[in-house]
N, C-alpha and C positions, 0 to 999 in steps of 0.2 A: 041869507048869506050866499047861497049858491049863485045868484045873479047879481050880487052886490059888489060889482067891480066897476072901476072907471071905464069910460068908453073905449080907450085905446086897448086896454087889456081884455075887456069884454069882447071887442070886435075881433081881436086876434084869436081868442079862444074859440069863438064861433066859427071863424075861418078854418081853424085847425080841425074842428069837429066836422065841418062840411066836406073836408077832403077824405074822411075815413071810408065812406062807402066806395068812392072811385078808387081809392088805394087798395081796398080789399079786392074789388073786382079785377083790377089790373094785375095784382100779384097772384091772384088765384087762377084767372082764366086767360091772361095774355102772356105773362112772362114770369118765370121763376128767377129771382135775383141771382145772377151768375157768380156766386162765391161759395166757398166751402165745398160741400159734397156735390153741389150743383154747378161747379166750375167745369167748363169744357172748352173746346176750341172757339166756340162762339163768344167766349168771354172777352176775346180781343176786340170784338166789335163795340165794346163798351169803354174803349179807351185803353191807355197803357195800364199794365198791371203793376201794382205797387206792393211792397212788403206788407204782409198781413198785420204784423205788429204796428207798423207805422200807420197803416190804413185804419186800423181799429182805434188807435189813439186820436187820429185826426178827426174822425167823424163822431166820436163820443165825447171828446174833451170840451166842446163848447158848453155843454150842460154844466159841467163843473166850474169852468172859468166864469161863466155868466152868473152862476149862483154865488160864487165868491165875490164877484164885482158888485152884485146887488147887496150882499151883506155889508161890504165896506161902505156902501152909499145908502144904507138903510135909514128909514125914518125911525129914530130912536123913541119918538113919542108913541108909536104904535107897536114897535117890535118888542114882544114880551116872551115869556118862557114857551108859550105855545108856538109862536112863530119860529123860535129857535129850534124847537124839537122837530117841527115839520120840515124846516129847511135841512136839518141834520139828516133826516131820513133820505131826502133827495141826494144829499152830498155823499152819504155813506155808500149808497148804491153806485154813484159815479166815480168815487175814489177807486172802488173795486173795478168797475167796468172800463174806465178810461186809463187807469194806471196799472193796477195789480194784474188784471186779466191779460192785457197785452204782454206784460213782462213774463207771464207764466205760459204763454202760448208756445207750442212746439215749433222748433225751427223748420219742421216739415210742413207747417200750415200753408195752405195754398194762398197765393197772392190775391189781392182784391182789385177788381177793375176800378179805374179812377172815377168813372161815372157813379159807381155804387158809393164810393167814399164821399164824393161831392154831394150826392143826394142825401146821404145820412147826415153830413155836416150841415147842410141847409136846414133840415128839419130841427136838428139839435140847437142851432142858433136861435130859431124861433122858440122852441120849447124851453131852453135855458133861460131866455129872457122872460117868458111868461111865468114860469115857476118862481124865478128869483124876484121879479117885480111884484107878483101877487103876494108873496110872503114877506117881503122887505119894505114895500112901499104902499100896499093897498089894503091888505086884510087886517081887520081889527078883531081880535078874539078876546072873549071875556078872560079876566085874570086867572080864573080857576078852570079854564077850558081843558087843560091837560088832565083834569080829574073827571071830566065828563064821560058818560058812556060812549058817545060817538068817538071821541079821541081814543079811548082805551081799546075799543073794538077795532078801530082802524089801525092803530099802532100794533096790536096783536097780530092782525092779518098780515101787515107789512113784515113783521119780524119772522113769521112763519114762512112767508114767501121768500124772504131773503135767505133763510136757512135752506130751503129747498133749492133755490137757485145756486147757492154756493156749493152745496153738496153735489148737485147734479153736474156742475162745472168740473168738480174734482173727479167724478166718475168718468167724464168724457176725456179729461186730460190723461187719466190712467190708461185709457184704451190706446193712447199713442205709445205707451210703454209695453204693450203686448197683452193687455188684459182683454176680457170679453171673448166673443166668438167671431171667428173670421172664416170665410170660405176659401181663402187663398193663403199662400205662404209669404206674401208680400208684407214686410214690416210696417209699411205705410198704408195698408188697406184699411178700409172702414170696418168696424166690428159692431156687433150687437151690444149695446150698453145694458148692463145688469145692475140691479140694486136700487134701493130707494124708490122714488116715484117712477123710475124707468120700468118698474114691474107693472105699472098701470098705464103709462103713456110713452109714446116715442120721444117726446120733447119735454122732458121733465124740467129742464132749465127754462124753457119758455113758460111753462105752467107756473113755475116759481116767480118769474118776473111779472106775469099778469096778476098773480096774487099780491105781489108787492105794491103795484100801482093801484090795484083795487082798494087795498087797505089805506094807502096814501090818499086816494080820492075821498074815501069815507072820512078820514081824519081831517083833511083840509076843508071839505065841504064847500068847495068853490068850483067855478066853471073851468078855471085853468087846469086844475088837477083832473077834472073829469075829461077834459079834452085830451090830456096825456094818456089816460087809461084807454079812451076810445081809439086813439091812434095806435097805441101799443097793440091792441087787439086786432086792428085792421092790418097791421104789419106782421105780427107773429102768428096769427091763426092760419092764414094761407100758406106761410112758409112751413109751419108744422104739418099741415096736410100734405104738402109736397114732400117733406122729409118722410112722413109715414108711408106714402105711396112708394117712395124710393126704397125704403127698407123692405117693403113687401116684394118688390121686384128683384131686389138684390139677393135676398136670403130666402131660400125655400123653407127654412125652419124658423122663420120669424114668428114670435108669439102672436097668435091671432086674436087673443083676448085684449091686447093693448089697444087703447085709443090713441089718437094723434096728440092731443094736448090737454083735454079736460077729462079727468078720470071718469069712466063709465058713461060718458056723454058724447064726446066729440073726439 
């Protein structure tokens, strides 16, 4: 089933996977995407700055829009409970990420360079198409697949990852209200996040998201989902390493036992 995709979806999945190593190397050794805590004056060289809430919605929303479009044009002969459950996993994440998360962002969130928003939008257009089409037009799962060990293990990992991601996002939002530890008196200063998986890693939100898509890939058991997991890792791991290094430079009292993104490992 992993490679059992029509040529168009298979080729796009392979293309997405082939970009992972160059993406990782570029984001790790060439440039740190200039948004959030890595924003500085050089951000202007990446185009006009746009509102963070708008930018986040723009580059995340294609995943949700294309998944919904794929569902409305689904092949009802193959779309069963397993397809619906897997598509729901994808959509639940992106309802949060493209709608709820931007609405909950602080007004003080730093603007996003247009180039960053456009690059994110471009990938999400491809990924939204791949995930939606693979689950609504291509993948045929056994009728009782949702009771299989593979699906149950994958769904469990996804749910755990989603919980970690949501909880970690809540901790980060609370820092904007004055929680955590800061070395300045500036209300907008970055602070050391505490609690949950932040006691183990600097980027607990990213760890949760990787867990989500690892579980999703296990449950889907197809190349489209695997390509999404691979690209997520190639994007989030170098950014987490940059975050971790930034924290160590910014705070003299930063917990040295923390890893960047994977507890006890990385």
